[in-house]
N, C-alpha and C positions, 0 to 999 in steps of 0.2 A: 558121892560117897564124902566121907572125913580125911584129913591125910593118912591119918592110919589104919583109915580098910587100905591105902593103892600099897601105904608101901610094905601087910599086912600080906594081898596083894602081886605085889610085885617082888617079898622075899619069897611066896608060894614057887611061886616062878620061875626065878634060876636057881630053888632046890628041884625043881618035878624035869627043870630042862625040856619048859614050856611052853611057847611063847606065847605070851597076851595080846598079838598087832593095838599095839597107841600106848602100852600100858603104862612106861619108861615115858610118856614125853606128855606122859595126864599127868603122873609125878610128877616132873619136871616141871609143870606147869603150876600145878599146887603150893611145891615150896618156894617158889620166883614169889609170889603172892603172899606164901605167906615173911617171909624174913624183906622182901623188895631187893631182889634182880631180877637180870632179865632172865627169859623161862633158859638162852642156849647156859648163861653162868654155871645153871642146877645140871642139865644136860649132863655136859664134865665133869661135873664134881660124880656125878650118879657114877659114868664107863668111871671111873677113874676104882670103883671100885670093888 
C-alpha cells in the first residue's frame, strides 16, 4: 500500500473507531521512510494528532 492509502485507512479507522491491528505502526514506518526519520519519531507525531 502507498502512504496515501495508509493515511486514508488510518483516517477511516479513526472515524469508525474500528481499529486495524498494526495500522499505526505501518503508517509510522511509511512516513519515517519518506522523510528520513526513525519510526518511533513518526509514531510520536501521530500519537499527538
